[in-house]
C-alpha positions in Angstrom: 101.1 131.5 113.0 101.5 127.8 113.5 102.6 126.2 110.3 102.0 122.5 110.2 103.8 122.2 106.8 107.2 123.5 108.1 109.2 120.5 106.8 107.4 120.6 103.5 108.2 124.3 103.1 111.8 123.5 103.9 111.9 121.2 101.0 110.0 123.6 98.6 112.5 126.3 99.5 115.7 124.2 99.2 118.0 124.9 96.3 118.2 121.2 95.4 114.4 120.9 95.1 114.2 124.1 93.0 116.9 122.7 90.8 115.1 119.4 90.3 111.8 121.2 89.6 113.5 123.3 87.0 115.0 120.2 85.4 111.5 118.7 85.2 110.2 121.9 83.6 113.0 122.1 81.1 112.6 118.4 80.0 108.8 118.9 79.6 108.9 122.4 78.0 107.5 121.0 74.7 105.4 118.2 76.2 101.8 118.4 75.0 100.5 116.0 77.6 100.2 116.3 81.3 103.2 117.9 83.0 105.0 116.9 86.2 105.2 120.4 87.7 104.4 122.1 91.0 100.7 122.5 90.0 100.4 118.7 89.5 102.2 118.1 92.8 99.9 120.4 94.8 96.8 119.0 93.0 97.8 115.5 94.1 98.5 116.8 97.7 95.1 118.5 98.0 93.2 115.6 96.6 94.9 113.1 98.8 94.4 115.2 101.8 90.7 115.6 101.1 90.3 111.8 100.6 92.0 111.2 103.9 89.8 113.7 105.7 86.6 112.3 104.1 87.7 108.8 105.2 88.6 109.9 108.7 92.1 108.7 108.3 94.9 109.9 110.5 97.7 110.6 108.1 99.5 113.9 108.8 99.0 116.7 106.3 102.8 117.1 106.2 103.4 113.5 105.2 100.7 113.7 102.5 102.1 116.9 101.1 105.7 115.6 101.2 104.7 112.6 99.2 102.9 114.7 96.6 105.7 117.3 96.1 108.3 114.5 95.8 106.5 111.7 93.9 107.5 112.9 90.4 110.5 115.1 91.3 112.8 112.7 89.5 110.9 112.7 86.2 113.9 114.5 84.6 116.1 111.6 85.3 113.8 109.3 83.4 114.1 111.6 80.4 117.8 112.1 80.7 119.0 108.7 82.1 116.2 106.2 81.5 115.7 105.6 85.2 112.0 105.0 86.1 110.9 108.2 87.6 109.4 106.6 90.8 112.9 105.2 91.5 114.6 108.4 90.6 112.2 110.4 92.8 112.8 108.1 95.7 116.6 108.6 95.4 116.3 112.4 95.3 113.7 112.4 98.0 115.8 110.6 100.6 118.3 113.5 101.0 115.6 116.2 100.9 113.5 114.4 103.6 116.5 114.1 105.9 117.5 117.7 105.4 114.0 118.8 106.2 113.9 116.8 109.5 111.4 114.0 108.8 111.6 111.1 111.2 112.7 107.7 110.0 109.1 106.4 110.3 107.8 109.4 108.2 110.6 109.0 105.7 109.9 105.3 105.2 106.1 106.0 104.7 106.9 108.8 102.2 109.5 106.8 100.2 107.2 103.7 100.0 104.4 105.9 98.6 106.7 107.5 96.1 107.9 104.1 94.9 104.4 102.7 94.5 102.6 105.7 93.1 102.4 104.3 89.6 100.5 101.2 90.6 98.0 100.4 93.3 100.6 99.4 95.8 100.0 97.8 99.1 98.5 99.8 101.9 95.8 102.5 102.2 98.0 105.5 101.9 99.8 104.2 98.9 96.5 103.6 97.2 95.3 107.1 98.0 98.4 108.6 96.5 98.0 106.4 93.4 94.4 107.4 93.0 95.0 111.1 93.7 97.8 111.1 91.1 95.3 109.9 88.5 92.4 112.1 89.7 94.6 115.2 89.5 94.7 115.1 85.7 92.3 117.5 83.9 91.4 115.4 80.8 88.2 117.4 80.4 90.1 120.5 79.5 93.1 118.9 77.8 93.9 119.8 74.2 95.9 116.6 73.7 93.2 114.3 75.2 92.5 112.7 71.8 96.2 111.8 71.4 96.7 110.6 75.0 97.5 106.9 75.4 95.6 106.7 78.7 92.7 104.2 78.5 89.4 106.1 78.1 88.2 104.5 81.4 91.1 106.1 83.2 90.6 109.6 81.9 89.0 112.3 84.1 86.0 113.9 82.4 84.4 115.0 85.6 85.7 116.8 88.7 85.6 114.5 91.8 87.8 116.6 94.1 
């Protein structure tokens, strides 16, 4: 079977990635709001990929999924060390991307999207990741929605993707 997510799966199966994911989960064990876990990462990936397909854009599935599985992987460093998680995620992602065999061009594209995922960012792909990150949240089923500090206009009360 041809697997066009070979490099993404190398990251997912690496011991370092599993360790970072575990640290995120431990730091958010008692968090009542949205978590930064593999479910969130894959939701972001799938939404971003759907948007790209709908718009007829030519971003590779592997690059989109790599961005999504790495964009919040440094969240634990924000909790433990006060480093903004987009910066921490970019630092952690560099080594994982190299070990997985991404090209320099792909690596730069991925790292830029990770760094800009909390704001609109410049560029089409960065905006799609930003938008997918927000659209992935399931405010319509969240028990903590009333306590959430997200602006009501930003919350997702309908499924779009």
